[in-house]
C-alpha positions as CSV (number, residue, x, y, z in Angstrom):
1,X,30.8,27.3,-89.3
2,X,28.4,24.4,-88.6
3,X,25.1,24.8,-89.9
4,X,22.1,25.2,-87.1
5,X,19.6,22.3,-86.9
6,X,16.2,23.3,-86.4
7,X,13.8,21.2,-84.9
8,X,11.8,18.5,-87.2
9,X,8.4,18.8,-87.7
10,X,6.0,16.2,-89.0
11,X,2.5,17.4,-90.5
12,X,-0.6,15.5,-90.1
13,X,-4.4,16.9,-91.4
14,X,-2.5,20.4,-91.8
15,X,-1.0,20.4,-88.3
16,X,2.5,20.6,-87.8
17,X,4.0,19.1,-84.7
18,X,7.6,19.4,-83.3
19,X,9.5,16.2,-82.7
20,X,10.7,18.3,-79.5
21,X,9.0,20.5,-77.0
22,X,9.8,22.0,-73.9
23,X,7.0,21.8,-70.7
24,X,8.5,23.8,-68.3
25,X,12.1,23.5,-69.1
26,X,12.2,19.9,-69.5
27,X,12.8,18.4,-72.9
28,X,10.0,16.2,-74.3
29,X,10.0,14.1,-77.5
30,X,7.2,12.9,-79.8
31,X,6.3,9.8,-78.7
32,X,3.6,9.3,-81.6
33,X,0.8,11.4,-83.3
34,X,-2.2,10.5,-85.5
35,X,-5.4,11.7,-86.6
36,X,-8.9,11.0,-84.7
37,X,-11.3,9.6,-87.4
38,X,-15.1,9.3,-86.5
39,X,-16.7,6.9,-89.6
40,X,-14.5,8.7,-92.5
41,X,-14.4,12.2,-91.2
42,X,-11.3,13.9,-89.4
43,X,-12.0,15.1,-86.1
44,X,-8.5,15.9,-84.6
45,X,-4.7,15.6,-84.8
46,X,-3.5,14.4,-81.5
47,X,0.3,14.3,-80.4
48,X,1.8,12.5,-77.2
49,X,4.9,13.8,-76.0
50,X,7.2,12.2,-73.1
51,X,10.5,12.8,-71.7
52,X,11.6,9.3,-73.7
53,X,9.5,6.9,-75.8
54,X,7.1,4.4,-74.8
55,X,5.5,1.7,-76.9
56,X,2.6,0.6,-74.2
57,X,-0.1,2.3,-72.1
58,X,1.6,1.0,-68.9
59,X,5.0,2.3,-70.2
60,X,3.2,6.1,-70.6
61,X,1.5,5.8,-67.5
62,X,4.2,4.4,-65.3
63,X,6.7,6.5,-66.8
64,X,7.9,9.3,-63.9
65,X,8.1,13.0,-65.4
66,X,6.5,15.5,-67.4
67,X,3.8,14.3,-70.4
68,X,1.7,16.1,-72.9
69,X,-1.1,14.9,-74.9
70,X,-1.9,17.9,-77.7
71,X,-5.4,18.0,-79.5
72,X,-5.6,20.1,-82.6
73,X,-9.4,20.2,-84.3
74,X,-9.6,19.3,-88.0
75,X,-13.5,20.1,-87.8
76,X,-15.8,22.6,-85.5
77,X,-16.7,20.5,-82.4
78,X,-19.3,21.2,-80.0
79,X,-17.1,21.5,-76.8
80,X,-19.9,20.0,-74.4
81,X,-20.2,16.9,-76.8
82,X,-16.5,16.5,-76.6
83,X,-16.2,16.7,-72.7
84,X,-18.9,14.1,-72.5
85,X,-17.1,11.9,-75.0
86,X,-13.6,12.4,-73.0
87,X,-15.8,11.2,-69.6
88,X,-17.4,8.4,-71.3
89,X,-14.1,7.3,-72.7
90,X,-12.5,7.7,-69.2
91,X,-15.2,5.4,-67.7
92,X,-15.0,2.9,-70.4
93,X,-11.4,2.1,-69.8
94,X,-11.3,1.7,-66.1
95,X,-13.2,-0.1,-63.2
96,X,-16.4,1.6,-61.8
97,X,-15.1,2.5,-58.4
98,X,-11.8,4.1,-59.8
99,X,-13.6,6.0,-62.1
100,X,-16.3,7.3,-59.4
101,X,-13.6,8.9,-57.1
102,X,-12.4,11.1,-60.0
103,X,-16.1,12.3,-60.8
104,X,-15.3,15.9,-59.3
105,X,-12.4,16.5,-61.5
106,X,-14.5,15.1,-64.7
107,X,-17.2,17.2,-63.8
108,X,-14.6,20.6,-63.5
109,X,-13.4,19.4,-67.0
110,X,-16.9,19.3,-68.5
111,X,-17.8,22.5,-67.1
112,X,-14.4,24.1,-69.0
113,X,-15.0,22.7,-72.4
114,X,-19.2,23.4,-71.7
115,X,-18.1,27.2,-71.4
116,X,-16.0,27.3,-74.5
117,X,-19.5,26.2,-76.3
118,X,-17.2,25.4,-79.5
119,X,-13.6,24.0,-80.4
120,X,-13.4,25.4,-84.0
121,X,-11.4,24.0,-86.9
122,X,-7.4,24.9,-86.2
123,X,-8.3,25.5,-82.0
124,X,-6.4,23.5,-79.8
125,X,-6.1,22.2,-76.1
126,X,-3.6,20.5,-74.3
127,X,-2.9,18.2,-71.3
128,X,0.0,18.4,-69.4
129,X,1.2,16.2,-66.7
130,X,3.7,18.2,-64.3
131,X,4.9,16.4,-61.1
132,X,4.1,17.9,-58.1
133,X,1.5,20.2,-59.9
134,X,-0.6,18.1,-61.6
135,X,-2.8,17.9,-64.6
136,X,-2.9,21.2,-66.5
137,X,-5.6,22.1,-68.9
138,X,-4.7,24.7,-71.7
139,X,-7.6,25.3,-73.9
140,X,-7.1,28.0,-76.8
141,X,-3.7,28.9,-75.1
142,X,-5.1,29.8,-71.7
143,X,-4.8,27.6,-68.9
144,X,-8.1,26.9,-67.3
145,X,-8.4,27.4,-63.3
146,X,-6.3,25.3,-61.4
147,X,-4.4,21.9,-61.7
148,X,-6.3,18.6,-61.3
149,X,-3.6,17.5,-58.5
150,X,-4.6,13.4,-58.9
151,X,-2.1,11.6,-60.8
152,X,-5.1,9.1,-61.4
153,X,-6.8,11.9,-63.4
154,X,-4.0,12.3,-66.0
155,X,-4.1,8.8,-66.0
156,X,-7.8,8.3,-67.0
157,X,-7.5,11.1,-69.6
158,X,-4.9,8.6,-71.2
159,X,-6.6,5.7,-71.2
160,X,-9.4,7.5,-73.3
161,X,-6.7,7.2,-76.3
162,X,-4.3,4.0,-74.8
163,X,-6.7,2.0,-72.8
164,X,-8.2,-1.1,-73.7
165,X,-11.2,0.4,-75.4
166,X,-9.6,3.3,-76.9
167,X,-11.3,5.9,-78.6
168,X,-9.7,5.0,-81.8
169,X,-7.4,1.6,-82.3
170,X,-5.5,3.3,-85.1
171,X,-5.0,6.4,-83.4
172,X,-3.8,4.5,-80.1
173,X,-1.0,2.7,-82.3
174,X,-0.1,6.0,-83.6
175,X,0.4,7.5,-80.3
176,X,2.4,4.4,-79.2
177,X,4.7,4.9,-82.3
178,X,3.6,1.4,-83.2
179,X,3.6,1.0,-87.3
180,X,0.6,0.7,-89.2
181,X,-0.4,-3.1,-89.4
């Protein structure tokens, strides 16, 4: 009898990430994962899942199919503040006119985080891109409202971590599977 192979996992900051997951029946592979630091403090663990590996922002954004970004908190965070940081991260990584077209989605996402008040250590949220559906935001295991339909919205979110002015350069490289320099 052949042994059954269990899915491999990695652990970062006490958070376990599977090397493969399913999003609506489609297998995705862990493209990369890392820890977001603010000064010397660990803030969250992030994992990027794609249908196949990509090592550049353009490779990730242009890839068709499902995508997932998972964020698990490593410290308690004021959710409203996190929402503001995401909005700023989106704005910092795209031209002003493109960002202005996304303002309704940005406001709706900020409202979701404001309603949650806090994301506590160990709690997570997930951003899924599902073709034909849009960006599905899941916070603490609960889907938050209707999907954000515009592909540009998911791309803008990905630019927070993968864009020319990422939240954390080391995390950008880790999410893209680029070895430490």
